[in-house]
C-alpha positions as CSV (number, residue, x, y, z in Angstrom):
1,L,-0.8,-9.2,-15.0
2,I,-1.9,-12.8,-14.8
3,S,0.1,-13.2,-11.6
4,L,-1.6,-10.3,-10.0
5,I,-5.0,-11.6,-10.9
6,N,-4.2,-15.0,-9.6
7,A,-2.8,-13.5,-6.3
8,L,-6.1,-11.6,-5.8
9,K,-8.1,-14.7,-6.6
10,F,-6.0,-16.7,-4.1
11,Y,-6.5,-14.2,-1.2
12,K,-10.2,-13.8,-2.0
13,S,-10.7,-17.6,-1.9
14,R,-9.3,-17.5,1.7
15,G,-11.7,-14.9,2.9
16,Y,-9.9,-11.6,2.2
17,Q,-11.9,-8.7,0.7
18,E,-10.2,-6.6,-2.0
19,I,-10.5,-2.9,-1.2
20,E,-9.3,0.3,-2.8
21,V,-6.4,1.9,-1.0
22,P,-4.6,5.2,-1.3
23,W,-1.6,5.5,-3.6
24,I,-0.3,8.6,-1.9
25,V,0.6,8.3,1.8
26,S,2.0,10.4,4.6
27,E,5.6,10.4,5.7
28,R,4.7,8.4,8.8
29,A,3.1,5.6,6.7
30,M,6.0,5.6,4.3
31,L,8.7,5.4,7.0
32,A,7.0,2.3,8.5
33,T,8.4,0.1,5.8
34,K,10.8,2.2,3.7
35,P,14.5,1.2,3.9
36,P,16.6,4.2,5.1
37,E,18.8,4.2,2.0
38,C,15.8,4.7,-0.3
39,R,14.2,8.1,-1.3
40,S,10.5,8.8,-1.0
41,M,8.8,9.8,-4.3
42,D,7.0,13.0,-3.1
43,V,3.9,14.4,-4.8
44,L,3.9,18.1,-4.2
45,D,2.6,18.7,-0.6
46,Y,0.3,15.7,-0.7
47,G,2.7,13.0,0.5
48,S,4.6,10.2,-1.2
49,L,3.7,7.6,-3.8
50,V,3.5,4.1,-2.2
51,A,6.2,1.5,-2.6
52,S,3.9,-1.3,-1.3
53,G,0.3,-2.0,-0.5
54,E,1.3,-2.3,3.2
55,Q,2.0,1.5,3.3
56,S,-1.5,2.1,1.9
57,F,-3.0,-0.1,4.7
58,I,-0.9,1.7,7.3
59,Q,-2.2,5.1,6.0
60,M,-5.8,3.9,6.2
61,W,-5.2,2.6,9.8
62,L,-3.6,6.0,10.7
63,D,-6.6,7.8,9.3
64,G,-9.1,5.5,11.2
65,K,-10.4,4.2,7.9
66,L,-9.4,0.5,8.1
67,P,-12.2,-1.5,9.7
68,D,-11.6,-4.8,11.3
69,G,-11.3,-7.6,8.8
70,K,-9.1,-9.4,6.3
71,Y,-8.2,-7.3,3.3
72,C,-6.0,-7.5,0.1
73,C,-5.2,-4.8,-2.4
74,C,-3.3,-4.2,-5.6
75,T,-1.1,-1.1,-5.8
76,P,1.8,0.1,-8.0
77,C,5.2,0.0,-6.3
78,F,6.9,3.3,-6.8
79,R,10.4,2.4,-5.5
80,D,13.8,4.0,-5.5
81,E,15.8,0.9,-6.3
82,K,19.4,1.7,-7.0
């Protein structure tokens, strides 16, 4: 937990704004960074749980909800690591 707090402090000190991001994303956002050998963790018909904050930012961009600027976030990483 301390590492996450320190990472957020680091980025904020460099002008990044912490924002809330979605934890469930579309297949398109998921596929942008998901290795082909990994499974998506689907949530009913809503989408997939994120494996990285990048997927959350991609979803916001796809939805037209990511304004210009420098952002950071903290998300869980639901990953299929074999």
